[in-house]
ROMARGU-839366 format. One record per residue (C-alpha): residue number from 1; x, z, y negated. Coordinates in steps of 0.001 Angstrom, whole numbers, plus 524288, in hexadecimal, padded with zeros to 5 digits. Layout:
BEGIN
k:xx:zz:yy
NUM:X:Z:Y;
...
//
This chain:
BEGIN
k:xx:zz:yy
1:7DF6C:E1145:46575;
2:7DDE0:E03BF:46B2A;
3:7E98F:DFCC6:46527;
4:7F206:DF39B:46D56;
5:7FB4C:DFB5D:475F2;
6:808CE:DFD62:47038;
7:810D4:DFCFD:47C7A;
8:81682:DEF71:47E3B;
9:8220E:DEA15:485A9;
10:82AB5:DE71E:479EC;
11:82A38:DF350:4712A;
12:833E9:DFE19:4740B;
13:82C35:E08FF:46D59;
14:81E38:E0C33:47105;
15:81BD8:E1023:462EB;
16:822A3:E12A4:455DD;
17:81E66:E1F12:44EAA;
18:81E7F:E1D2C:43FE6;
19:81D46:E29B6:437DF;
20:82105:E309D:42B4E;
21:82BB6:E3AA9:42D02;
22:82200:E44B0:4278D;
23:81A75:E42BA:43440;
24:82669:E43B9:43D27;
25:820EC:E4F5B:4449F;
26:814CC:E47E6:448F0;
27:81C47:E3B42:44B40;
28:825F0:E41F8:45445;
29:81AA9:E4880:45B8E;
30:813E9:E3B52:45D32;
31:820BD:E3527:461D9;
32:82271:E3F9A:46C4C;
33:81454:E3E9D:4709E;
34:81465:E2FBF:471B4;
35:82151:E2F06:4790C;
36:81CC3:E39A9:4824C;
37:80F75:E3391:484C5;
38:80DC2:E2DDF:49269;
39:8058D:E2192:49385;
40:8006A:E1BA0:4A034;
41:80421:E0D4C:4A0D5;
42:7FB78:E0240:4A5B2;
43:7F9C4:E011A:4B459;
44:7FA92:E0FBD:4B6ED;
45:80965:E109B:4B5A0;
46:81064:E1D73:4B302;
47:80DEC:E227D:4A565;
48:818F0:E203B:49BC6;
49:81C8D:E2691:48EE9;
50:81875:E1FDB:48249;
51:82694:E1E02:47DFE;
52:82EE8:E1AE0:476E6;
53:82846:E1D6D:469E3;
54:830B8:E1B7B:45DB0;
55:831C3:E25C7:45307;
56:83C45:E2562:448AE;
57:840F6:E336B:44A67;
58:8437D:E310B:458C3;
59:8495C:E2371:457AF;
60:84F91:E2221:44A57;
61:859BA:E2CBE:44A4F;
62:86327:E249E:44234;
63:8664E:E16D8:43E1C;
64:85F61:E0C7D:4364D;
65:8519D:E11DF:4357D;
66:84A64:E05A4:430B9;
67:850CF:DFCED:43AED;
68:84DD6:E0645:44609;
69:83FD1:E0815:44183;
70:83DE1:DF95B:44127;
71:8439D:DF837:44ECE;
72:83AFF:E031F:45405;
73:82EBF:DFD2E:44DEC;
74:83202:DEFEE:45390;
75:832C5:DF5ED:46134;
76:8267C:DFE60:46052;
77:819A4:DFADE:466CE;
78:81175:E02A4:45D3D;
79:8124A:E0A5D:4509E;
80:80CD1:E182D:44F4D;
81:80B87:E1C9D:44116;
82:80A93:E2B3D:43E46;
83:800D3:E2AB1:4330D;
84:8010B:E34FC:42860;
85:801FD:E357A:41984;
86:810C0:E3684:41B21;
87:810E3:E2A3C:423AF;
88:80863:E22F9:419DC;
89:81272:E264C:40F45;
90:81E17:E229F:417C5;
91:82473:E1581:414F5;
92:82B5A:E1629:4222C;
93:81E80:E1728:429B9;
94:81863:E0C27:421DE;
95:8242C:E0376:423F7;
96:8244D:E0628:432A0;
97:815F6:E0257:433C5;
98:81806:DF5BE:42C22;
99:82409:DF235:43403;
100:81CEE:DF4B7:440DD;
101:81168:DEC27:43CBE;
102:81AE9:DE150:438C7;
103:82237:DE22E:445AD;
104:8168E:DE41B:44EA3;
105:8099D:DE028:4481D;
106:8024C:DE144:45511;
107:807BF:DEE36:459DE;
108:7FFBC:DFA9D:4580C;
109:80140:E045C:44CF3;
110:7FB3F:E11C5:44F4F;
111:7F935:E1C4F:44506;
112:7FAAE:E2AE6:44819;
113:7F351:E31AA:43D08;
114:7F85F:E3F8F:43B2C;
115:7F492:E4355:42D47;
116:7EA6A:E4004:422EC;
117:7E0F1:E349F:42388;
118:7E4E1:E26BB:4278F;
119:7E46F:E2169:419AB;
120:7EE3F:E2BCF:41568;
121:7F6B0:E2B33:42185;
122:7F7B7:E1D0A:425F7;
123:8037E:E15D2:4202C;
124:7FFA2:E0970:418A2;
125:805E7:E0051:422B1;
126:7FD4C:E0627:42D47;
127:7F12A:E0112:4264A;
128:7F59D:DF42F:42038;
129:8006C:DEA76:42361;
130:802EF:DDCF6:41DCF;
131:7F595:DDCEE:41778;
132:7EE69:DE088:423FB;
133:7E6B5:DED1A:42597;
134:7E8D6:DF4F3:43204;
135:7E0C0:DFFFC:437AC;
136:7EA7B:E0794:43FF7;
137:7E668:E0EF9:44C0A;
138:7E8A8:E1D64:449C2;
139:7E955:E29E9:45173;
140:7E568:E3585:44903;
141:7EE4D:E40E8:44C7C;
142:7E816:E4A4E:442A9;
143:7E26F:E56C6:44897;
144:7D488:E53FC:44471;
145:7D50A:E460D:449EB;
146:7DB51:E4146:4569B;
147:7E5A6:E4BEF:456F2;
148:7F316:E4A91:45CD9;
149:7EFB4:E4835:46B1A;
150:7E4FC:E3E2E:46956;
151:7ECB7:E37C9:45E59;
152:7F84B:E3664:46776;
153:7EFCB:E3061:47212;
154:7EA69:E2689:46839;
155:7F837:E226B:464AE;
156:7FBA0:E2107:47321;
157:7EF62:E18E5:4752B;
158:7F374:E0FE7:46A15;
159:8012D:E0E69:46F80;
160:7FD40:E0BEB:47D97;
161:7F014:E0538:47C6F;
162:7EA05:E0EFD:485DD;
163:7DC34:E13EF:48336;
164:7DBE9:E20B4:47BB5;
165:7D1E2:E270D:484BC;
166:7DAA4:E24A3:4906B;
167:7E643:E2AFC:48981;
168:7DDFD:E36AE:48584;
169:7D97A:E386E:4938B;
170:7E746:E378E:498D6;
171:7EC34:E4134:48ED2;
172:7E1C7:E4AFC:492B3;
173:7E5B4:E4999:4A0DD;
174:7F47C:E4A4C:49EC7;
175:7F5F4:E58EA:4A11C;
176:7EDB4:E583F:4AD4D;
177:7F5CB:E4CE8:4B274;
178:80266:E548F:4B057;
179:7FD6D:E600F:4B862;
180:7F8BA:E56E7:4C2F8;
181:805D9:E4FCD:4C341;
182:80D5D:E5C83:4C4E4;
183:8040B:E60FD:4CFB2;
184:8050E:E5403:4D6CB;
185:813D7:E5492:4D5F1;
186:81426:E622E:4DBC4;
187:80BD2:E5DDA:4E744;
188:813E3:E51A1:4E958;
189:82070:E59AA:4EA9F;
190:81BDB:E5EE9:4F7C1;
191:81810:E5161:4FCC8;
192:82221:E4769:4F8C4;
193:8306C:E48F4:4F5A7;
194:82FA8:E3DD6:4EBF4;
195:82690:E45BB:4E359;
196:831F4:E4ECE:4E037;
197:83792:E440B:4D7D4;
198:82A85:E41BB:4D13D;
199:828FC:E502B:4CE75;
200:836B3:E510C:4C906;
201:83428:E45CC:4BFDE;
202:82756:E4B90:4BB6B;
203:82DA6:E58D1:4B95C;
204:8380D:E527C:4B10F;
205:82DEE:E4B58:4A8FA;
206:82642:E57F5:4A770;
207:83267:E5F38:4A2F8;
208:8352C:E54B5:498FB;
209:82726:E554E:49444;
210:827C6:E6419:49335;
211:8347B:E6347:48BA3;
212:82E58:E5927:48291;
213:822B5:E6243:4809F;
214:82BA2:E6DDD:47DFA;
215:833FD:E65F5:47481;
216:82797:E6192:46DBD;
217:82361:E6FBF:46C69;
218:830A1:E7361:4668B;
219:82F55:E681F:45CFE;
220:821F0:E6D07:45915;
221:8275F:E7AAB:45726;
222:8323C:E7558:44E87;
223:82935:E6CF8:44614;
224:81A91:E6EB7:444BA;
225:819A4:E7CB3:449B0;
226:8256F:E8122:441CC;
227:81FE0:E7B68:4353E;
228:81307:E82A0:43794;
229:819E6:E8F8F:43A3C;
230:821FB:E8E2E:42DE6;
231:81561:E8D1D:4267E;
232:81091:E99B5:42CE6;
233:81D6A:EA071:42964;
234:81F0E:EA858:435F8;
235:82CF9:EAA2F:43ADB;
236:828D2:EB0F9:4475D;
237:82031:EA58F:44B7E;
238:82B17:E9BBD:4491E;
239:83494:EA43F:450D4;
240:82B79:EA404:45C8C;
241:829E4:E9543:45BD7;
242:838A3:E9336:45A8A;
243:83BA8:E9BF3:46628;
244:831AF:E951C:46EB1;
245:837F6:E880A:46BCA;
246:845C3:E8D51:46DF3;
247:8419A:E930D:47B17;
248:83E8C:E8540:47F99;
249:84C8C:E80C8:47CEA;
250:85214:E8D15:48333;
251:84C55:E8860:4900F;
252:852D0:E7B02:48EE6;
253:86066:E7654:492BF;
254:86539:E7239:48549;
255:86F9A:E695A:48B0F;
256:86508:E60C8:490F4;
257:85C0A:E5FE8:48532;
258:85B38:E52EC:47DDF;
259:85FC5:E5210:46FD1;
260:8521D:E52AC:46A0C;
261:84FA2:E5FA9:470FE;
262:85CAE:E651B:46C48;
263:85928:E60B0:45E95;
264:84C01:E6788:45F77;
265:85290:E7404:46445;
266:85BE2:E7381:4589E;
267:85051:E721E:44F71;
268:84A1D:E7DF2:455F7;
269:85688:E85E3:453E7;
270:856A9:E81B5:445A4;
271:84884:E8613:4441B;
272:84B6C:E9330:44A64;
273:8573A:E9522:44191;
274:84EF1:E91E1:435B0;
275:844B4:E9BE9:439B5;
276:84EB8:EA674:43CCF;
277:8550A:EA4B5:42F83;
278:848D8:EA9FE:42907;
279:84C58:EB7C6:42D1C;
280:859AA:EBE23:42AF0;
281:859F3:EC355:438E9;
282:8582E:EB5B1:43E60;
283:863C4:EAF5D:43774;
284:86E31:EB1B2:44206;
285:8654B:EAB86:44C2D;
286:8624F:EA06B:442C5;
287:870BE:E9D5F:44185;
288:8725B:E9C69:45056;
289:8669E:E934D:45137;
290:86B8C:E8ADE:4460A;
291:87933:E89D1:44BF0;
292:8738B:E8578:45905;
293:86AC5:E7BA7:4522C;
294:8769A:E7687:44A8A;
295:87E4D:E74D9:45722;
296:8736A:E6CCD:45D38;
297:8704F:E645D:45165;
298:87EBC:E61D6:44EE2;
299:8809C:E5D08:45CCF;
300:87489:E5478:45C69;
301:87889:E4E77:44F71;
302:88619:E4B46:45483;
303:87FCD:E43AC:45FA8;
304:87757:E3BB8:45645;
305:87D02:E3D21:44888;
306:873DB:E333B:44220;
307:8673E:E38E3:44781;
308:85F49:E3D5F:43BC8;
309:85822:E4833:44323;
310:864F1:E4DB8:4483E;
311:86ACC:E4D66:43A91;
312:85EBA:E54A1:435C1;
313:85F1B:E5EEB:44074;
314:86D90:E61AD:43E66;
315:86B11:E62BB:42FCC;
316:86174:E6DB9:432C9;
317:86C1F:E74D7:43A6A;
318:875AD:E73AC:42EFE;
319:86B31:E78A3:425B8;
320:8681C:E846F:42E34;
321:8764F:E88A4:42FAD;
322:87802:E8773:42103;
323:86BBD:E8F4F:41E76;
324:86FE3:E9A02:427D0;
325:87D04:E9ABF:420D1;
326:87599:E9B3C:413F0;
327:86D94:EA6EF:41878;
328:87932:EAE1E:41E79;
329:881B9:EB655:4158A;
330:88FE0:EBA1D:41803;
331:89504:EC803:4180A;
332:8978A:EC6E5:40951;
333:88933:EC3B8:40717;
334:88BB1:EB58B:40384;
335:886E3:EA966:40A5A;
336:8905E:EA044:4111F;
337:88D2D:E94E1:40836;
338:8982D:E8C6B:40D6A;
339:891A3:E8CA4:41AD8;
340:88444:E8A66:414CB;
341:888D5:E7E8E:40D13;
342:89042:E790A:418B6;
343:883C7:E7824:420F5;
344:87B09:E73DB:415B5;
345:8844B:E6940:4113A;
346:8841F:E641D:41F33;
347:8755A:E64F1:41EA7;
348:8753B:E5CF4:4121A;
349:87E2E:E52AE:41846;
350:8750A:E5160:4240D;
351:86924:E5047:41B1C;
352:87020:E459F:4135E;
353:8724C:E3E24:4201E;
354:863B2:E3ECB:422F8;
355:85FBA:E3A0D:41582;
356:869E2:E2F32:415C6;
357:8640E:E2A43:4228C;
358:855F8:E2A71:41D90;
359:854D8:E2D67:40EE0;
360:84608:E2BE6:40E6E;
361:842FF:E3596:41953;
362:83D1F:E41E8:4130D;
363:841D6:E4AA0:41E1D;
364:85015:E473A:41B62;
365:84E07:E4874:40CAD;
366:84878:E560A:40EE5;
367:85454:E5996:41716;
368:85D6F:E553E:40C20;
369:855A4:E5DCC:402D6;
370:85776:E6983:40BD3;
371:86624:E674C:40C37;
372:86702:E664B:3FD62;
373:85F1F:E72D2:3FC25;
374:86839:E7A19:40530;
375:87440:E7690:3FD40;
376:86CB1:E7A1E:3F0F6;
377:86A50:E87A0:3F6CA;
378:87835:E895F:3FBA7;
379:87E05:E864A:3EE66;
380:87497:E8FA1:3E780;
381:878E7:E9AD2:3F05C;
382:882E8:EA433:3EAA0;
383:88D32:EA0B9:3E700;
384:88441:E9616:3E191;
385:88827:E8881:3DD21;
386:87BE8:E845D:3D5AC;
387:88243:E7810:3D04E;
388:88446:E7363:3DE61;
389:876F3:E784F:3E2C8;
390:86EAD:E720B:3D81D;
391:8702A:E63A5:3DC58;
392:86CE2:E6764:3EA79;
393:860EC:E6EF4:3E5C5;
394:85C37:E63D4:3DD27;
395:85E34:E59B0:3E7EC;
396:8566F:E61FD:3F182;
397:84B51:E63A4:3E7D6;
398:84AB6:E54FD:3E50A;
399:849B3:E51C4:3F384;
400:83EF2:E5BE1:3F587;
401:83796:E56C6:3E9B4;
402:837A0:E48D6:3EF00;
403:832BC:E4D64:3FC4D;
404:827F1:E55AD:3F615;
405:82350:E4A33:3EDF7;
406:821E0:E425A:3FA71;
407:819FD:E4CDF:4019C;
408:81365:E565D:3F866;
409:80A54:E5B87:40308;
410:815AF:E5FAC:40BC1;
411:8182C:E6E63:40B38;
412:8263D:E6D60:40FD7;
413:829D0:E638F:40532;
414:823CD:E6C6A:3FAF7;
415:82AE5:E786A:40009;
416:837C2:E7128:3FFD6;
417:83601:E6CAA:3F1E2;
418:832CB:E7AA0:3EDC4;
419:83F4D:E7F35:3F447;
420:8479C:E74CC:3ED9D;
421:841DE:E7806:3E038;
422:845E5:E8629:3E28C;
423:853DC:E82A7:3E616;
424:855AC:E79A6:3DA7B;
425:85039:E844B:3D198;
426:85A3C:E8DB9:3D72C;
427:8654D:E842D:3D4B1;
428:86133:E8281:3C683;
429:85FB6:E912F:3C49F;
430:86D77:E9325:3CA09;
431:87200:E8A26:3BF12;
432:86A10:E9266:3B537;
433:86096:E8726:3B2EA;
434:8549E:E8FF5:3B36B;
435:84A4F:E8760:3ACDF;
436:84B1B:E7BEF:3B67C;
437:84C9E:E85B5:3C18A;
438:84000:E8CB1:3BDD0;
439:83911:E7F8B:3BC93;
440:83CEB:E7C29:3CA94;
441:83873:E8975:3CF71;
442:82B5E:E875E:3C8CE;
443:82A1D:E7A16:3CF57;
444:82CFD:E80D0:3DC49;
445:82288:E8B14:3D9AF;
446:81846:E80CC:3D5F6;
447:81B5F:E78D7:3E224;
448:81A59:E8489:3EB38;
449:80D6E:E888D:3E519;
450:80852:E7B04:3E8AA;
451:80D8E:E7C4A:3F689;
452:807BE:E89E1:3F7BC;
453:7FA3F:E84FD:3F3F5;
454:7FB4F:E79B4:3FDAA;
455:8007F:E8261:408D4;
456:7FB42:E9023:4060A;
457:7FDE3:E9595:413A9;
458:80B29:E8F71:4165C;
459:8161B:E9980:415D5;
460:81FB8:E8F33:41142;
461:8177C:E8C1D:40538;
462:815C0:E9A96:40230;
463:8244F:E9CDC:40383;
464:8277D:E9175:3FA6E;
465:81E20:E9687:3F022;
466:823F5:EA427:3F111;
467:831E6:E9F00:3EFCE;
468:82E3C:E96EE:3E3F2;
469:828BE:EA2FA:3DD0E;
470:83446:EAB54:3E132;
471:83E5B:EA15A:3DCAD;
472:83760:E9F73:3CFB0;
473:836E2:EAE32:3CDA5;
474:84589:EAF90:3CFD4;
475:84898:EA445:3C6DE;
476:83FBC:EA91E:3BC06;
477:84659:EB663:3BD09;
478:853AC:EB007:3BBAA;
479:84EC7:EA862:3AFE1;
480:84A1B:EB4D1:3A900;
481:83B73:EB2E6:3AAC8;
482:837B3:EBFAA:3B1BB;
483:828F4:EBF3E:3AFD6;
484:827CA:EB1E7:3B618;
485:83141:EB61E:3C0B2;
486:828D1:EC1F0:3C3E4;
487:81C81:EB986:3C536;
488:8233D:EAFD8:3CE31;
489:828D1:EBAF0:3D674;
490:81B44:EC0D3:3D839;
491:8163A:EB3AD:3DD0E;
492:821A8:EB2D9:3E68F;
493:81F16:EC0A5:3EB9A;
494:810CA:EBDA5:3EE6E;
495:8149E:EB1B7:3F66B;
496:81F90:EB925:3FD5E;
497:815AB:EC385:40146;
498:80D7C:EB8F2:407E8;
499:81942:EB3C1:40F3B;
500:81E21:EC0D1:4144C;
501:8108A:EC3C4:41979;
502:81167:EB722:42142;
503:81E91:EBACA:42767;
504:8247D:EC823:42437;
505:830B8:EC4A7:42C27;
506:834A0:EB972:42339;
507:84102:EBE4E:41C7C;
508:840D2:EB3E3:411C5;
509:832ED:EB6E4:40DAA;
510:835D6:EC567:40D38;
511:84204:EC34B:404DA;
512:83ADB:EBA6C:3FB44;
513:82FFB:EC471:3FA20;
514:839DE:ECEF6:3F66C;
515:83F9D:EC5CF:3EC2A;
516:8321C:EC36E:3E64C;
517:82F19:ED201:3E5B0;
518:83C28:ED4A9:3DF05;
519:839E5:EC9F5:3D4F0;
520:82C2D:ECEFD:3D23C;
521:83151:EDCA4:3CFD4;
522:83D3C:ED938:3C79D;
523:83C78:ECAF3:3C361;
524:84617:ECC32:3B849;
525:85141:ED15D:3C0B4;
526:85BB4:EC7E0:3C570;
527:85862:EC1DB:3D27C;
528:8619D:EBC03:3DC3C;
529:85E8C:EAD80:3DD14;
530:857A7:EAA9A:3E9DD;
531:8534A:E9C99:3EAFE;
532:84517:E9981:3ED97;
533:84A27:E8F23:3F6B7;
534:84C76:E99D0:400A7;
//
């Protein structure tokens, strides 16, 4: 990539990474890789890191977003655009490109293609600006093209002006150089006292690099790997992954860890609590993990109360404590709904803060939808208050519907809409409005059929389809339509059989299978209302 080098004397940032929030996982990976990349300067000087590199999640924790973005772009030597269909559809990405071209018409713009073909992934401003056509230099990060490592080296070449073949050669030799450096340091210890200082400094740098690698592995376990394991539907595999990540933190002195490491540990505890809640035996341990996560996220939020990520992470802690209270029954067999609503109303307040700060951000909209759904569920739990629940249920469904319309190929958005349709149907049924409730359940079933065809091996899609059939069967039974209820229950049972074969230890799947069998055998008998949103 032979564009003019981006490192000048005036710019503060070596590069500005522009990306759609849908591509945040890749953008954060690219940010870490670029800032950690060591580049040999002209004249044979000591290699330096390619930093700082600007990314909005790291730099724009709070404040006036447009003003800070403009300031960051004005002080950036280059622009790196994460190109994908989501980026092409993003007004923010397009505006950032146009602003950068206006501010710095001669500075380089590099494209990091991660999904689809260029014509479907490049934002319009990347190709044309002020009537002029541009042909951006691109690194193709897709697996069948350059791949991640070569793509990264192409971006580095574009930012530094160094030949790509030289960077490739240096990268191939990096591990060998590290071994040679350690060996040379060990020999030098016996010869010169001064080398003790050099060795100490190198050891410190190595420890920092190892910690960065370990933290990167934990981040991978919490994001990409976790999503894949959820699709497989194996609790035991997720338990092993969680424990391996927690073992890393057990070896650390928590009092010396930086805030981002403490935040990552809290997210790990939240993930472990979530997994343990899927079995009744794991709930006491889940509560301890959730309480520790709450303690950490509360302390971090108090230190930076306007930081959006810290608001988000503490919201997850409030949600978990509310959910644990929701699952835990008192000695009289009733749930402590006051405790449930206390945590979930706090969760809603935190989600409102996120949306108020950035109303157009889908991630915060989704979080507000979760909070509305929780209060919908709490108010439908005996002793139910369906009049209070129904507006929460409807608001949650409307948010999910908007997000689904924006990304109809996204499995998670489809699953969330199916869930919200179920809850709103439950709220209407609790008010004896059976016809609109059945219509919503049928919409849920049709949607999950579509998701099941698109993702036939994903346990989440199978579960959603099963819950839609089960919820429809219960509602049809309540409405006095036993034959239709029996047919829906049989469909639910067949899907539940598939799920329990995937993971016999999953308590939820086993319970839903028993419900389906009971409804198939006696569909006309009264059934206790159990929401498909579970």
